[in-house]
Residue frames relative to the residue before (quaternion, step in Angstrom):
aa qw qx qy qz dx dy dz
M 1.0000 0.0000 0.0000 0.0000 0.00 0.00 0.00
K 0.4604 -0.6990 0.4790 0.2644 3.54 -0.94 0.91
L 0.6017 -0.5937 0.4064 0.3468 3.54 -1.16 0.71
K 0.6284 0.5454 -0.3355 0.4416 3.58 1.00 -0.78
R 0.6683 0.4885 -0.2919 0.4792 3.58 0.96 -0.86
L 0.6414 0.5225 -0.3187 0.4625 3.58 1.04 -0.79
L 0.6518 0.4984 -0.3141 0.4775 3.60 1.02 -0.74
A 0.6129 0.5327 -0.3442 0.4714 3.59 1.09 -0.64
I 0.6446 0.5064 -0.3110 0.4809 3.58 1.01 -0.84
L 0.6362 0.5210 -0.3234 0.4682 3.59 1.02 -0.80
G 0.6546 0.5178 -0.3113 0.4543 3.59 0.96 -0.83
V 0.6546 0.4949 -0.3106 0.4797 3.56 0.93 -0.86
S 0.6489 0.5211 -0.3204 0.4525 3.59 0.96 -0.80
L 0.6545 0.5094 -0.3157 0.4611 3.58 1.01 -0.78
V 0.6574 0.5003 -0.3098 0.4708 3.58 1.03 -0.74
V 0.7016 0.4699 -0.2600 0.4683 3.58 0.98 -0.85
A 0.5676 0.6531 -0.3765 0.3311 3.60 1.10 -0.64
G 0.6577 0.5375 -0.3235 0.4169 3.62 0.90 -0.84
P 0.7320 0.3998 -0.2619 0.4855 3.61 0.65 -0.99
A 0.6521 0.5106 -0.3300 0.4530 3.61 0.95 -0.77
G 0.6608 0.4925 -0.3024 0.4789 3.59 0.97 -0.83
G 0.6376 0.5205 -0.3226 0.4674 3.57 1.05 -0.73
F 0.6353 0.5172 -0.3292 0.4696 3.57 1.02 -0.78
I 0.6599 0.4986 -0.3110 0.4682 3.59 0.86 -0.93
F 0.6442 0.5260 -0.3163 0.4564 3.57 0.96 -0.89
G 0.6962 0.4715 -0.2795 0.4636 3.59 0.85 -0.94
F 0.6487 0.5229 -0.3166 0.4533 3.57 1.01 -0.79
I 0.7128 0.4524 -0.2613 0.4680 3.59 0.91 -0.88
N 0.7880 0.3721 -0.1740 0.4586 3.60 0.82 -0.99
C 0.4160 0.6950 -0.4844 0.3306 3.60 1.16 0.40
S 0.1353 -0.8312 0.5362 0.0580 3.56 -0.19 1.25
D 0.6302 0.5709 -0.3357 0.4052 3.61 1.13 -0.51
A 0.6774 0.5416 -0.2994 0.3977 3.59 1.03 -0.72
G 0.2762 -0.7666 0.5367 0.2191 3.62 1.06 -0.55
W 0.7858 -0.2583 0.2147 0.5194 3.57 -0.71 -1.11
N 0.4371 0.6993 -0.4537 0.3377 3.59 1.26 0.13
I 0.3009 -0.7974 0.4979 0.1602 3.61 -0.24 1.27
F 0.6474 0.5210 -0.3304 0.4476 3.60 1.02 -0.71
G 0.6220 0.5270 -0.3296 0.4762 3.57 1.10 -0.68
R 0.6552 0.5021 -0.3042 0.4755 3.56 1.00 -0.84
L 0.6404 0.5138 -0.3265 0.4684 3.60 1.02 -0.77
F 0.6430 0.5213 -0.3202 0.4608 3.58 1.01 -0.80
V 0.6727 0.4719 -0.2989 0.4852 3.60 0.89 -0.89
G 0.6227 0.5371 -0.3387 0.4572 3.60 1.04 -0.71
C 0.6629 0.4897 -0.3018 0.4793 3.60 0.96 -0.85
T 0.6338 0.5217 -0.3282 0.4673 3.57 1.05 -0.74
M 0.6949 0.4613 -0.2745 0.4785 3.58 0.90 -0.88
A 0.5599 0.5873 -0.3938 0.4319 3.60 1.18 -0.43
V 0.6867 0.4303 -0.2711 0.5194 3.57 1.17 -0.53
I 0.7130 0.4855 -0.2684 0.4289 3.58 0.83 -0.99
A 0.6447 0.5612 -0.3415 0.3910 3.63 0.88 -0.86
P 0.7033 0.4216 -0.3082 0.4823 3.68 0.76 -0.78
L 0.6426 0.5344 -0.3301 0.4387 3.60 1.04 -0.71
S 0.7334 0.3899 -0.2295 0.5073 3.58 1.10 -0.62
G 0.5624 -0.6436 0.3760 0.3580 3.60 1.20 0.30
G 0.6976 -0.4734 0.2706 0.4648 3.58 1.13 0.54
F 0.6990 0.3969 -0.2683 0.5309 3.58 1.28 0.08
P 0.0454 -0.8326 0.5519 0.0128 3.62 0.37 1.19
P 0.5432 -0.6204 0.4445 0.3499 3.61 -1.11 0.61
Q 0.5516 -0.6381 0.4321 0.3192 3.54 -1.18 0.57
N 0.7949 0.1084 -0.0837 0.5910 3.59 1.09 -0.47
E 0.7317 -0.4654 0.2828 0.4099 3.54 -1.29 0.20
A 0.6772 0.5067 -0.2997 0.4415 3.58 1.03 -0.69
G 0.4107 -0.7354 0.4511 0.2949 3.58 1.21 -0.36
V 0.4734 0.6625 -0.4491 0.3678 3.57 1.19 0.46
G 0.7531 0.3725 -0.2793 0.4648 3.56 -1.09 0.66
P 0.7244 -0.4255 0.2965 0.4543 3.56 -1.28 -0.06
S 0.3918 -0.7199 0.5238 0.2320 3.54 -1.18 0.57
F 0.5629 -0.5718 0.4753 0.3609 3.53 -1.33 0.33
N 0.2864 -0.7087 0.6046 0.2242 3.56 -1.31 0.22
A 0.0985 -0.8288 0.5505 0.0155 3.57 -0.32 1.26
W 0.4081 0.7572 -0.4489 0.2419 3.61 1.23 -0.03
P 0.6206 0.5253 -0.3834 0.4381 3.68 0.89 -0.61
H 0.6586 0.4967 -0.3036 0.4768 3.59 1.02 -0.79
I 0.6437 0.5223 -0.3185 0.4598 3.58 1.02 -0.80
I 0.6586 0.5048 -0.3099 0.4642 3.59 0.93 -0.86
I 0.6648 0.4931 -0.3082 0.4689 3.60 0.90 -0.87
A 0.6496 0.5066 -0.3208 0.4675 3.61 0.96 -0.82
G 0.6474 0.5176 -0.3173 0.4607 3.61 1.02 -0.76
L 0.6680 0.4915 -0.3014 0.4706 3.57 0.94 -0.86
L 0.6643 0.5004 -0.3083 0.4618 3.58 0.96 -0.82
S 0.6640 0.4853 -0.3188 0.4710 3.60 0.95 -0.78
F 0.6276 0.5206 -0.3405 0.4682 3.61 1.02 -0.70
A 0.6695 0.4984 -0.3011 0.4613 3.58 0.90 -0.92
L 0.6589 0.5102 -0.3088 0.4585 3.58 0.96 -0.85
L 0.6921 0.4675 -0.2842 0.4708 3.60 0.88 -0.89
A 0.6458 0.5074 -0.3244 0.4693 3.61 1.02 -0.74
Y 0.6379 0.5181 -0.3207 0.4710 3.59 1.03 -0.79
R 0.6480 0.5171 -0.3097 0.4656 3.58 1.00 -0.85
E 0.6502 0.5074 -0.3096 0.4733 3.57 1.02 -0.78
Q 0.6336 0.5247 -0.3280 0.4644 3.60 1.02 -0.78
R 0.6558 0.4963 -0.3163 0.4729 3.59 0.95 -0.82
K 0.6365 0.5305 -0.3204 0.4591 3.56 1.02 -0.77
I 0.6552 0.4962 -0.3094 0.4783 3.60 1.00 -0.78
R 0.6570 0.5195 -0.3176 0.4444 3.62 0.94 -0.80
K 0.6260 0.5501 -0.3366 0.4384 3.58 1.08 -0.71
E 0.6758 0.5137 -0.2910 0.4412 3.58 1.04 -0.79
């Protein structure tokens, strides 16, 4: 795989990591929704926007008072998974040719 293509994959993974990690964080840590899947999806979509805007430390409640969450572990895992998935897809594409 060419270095230029690998750097492009790395760039896309870095851009996707924030919203994807925020979504995973919101979906997993939604304590109010219980088993309501639509509530969890809504909170996940909300955190997909809030987590990157707040630098990976979204507030715990709407007012922003008190300590903040740490979404960085979710963001890092989402970035690594997206990089691995895109690199694997590129390798398969090269092997086919």
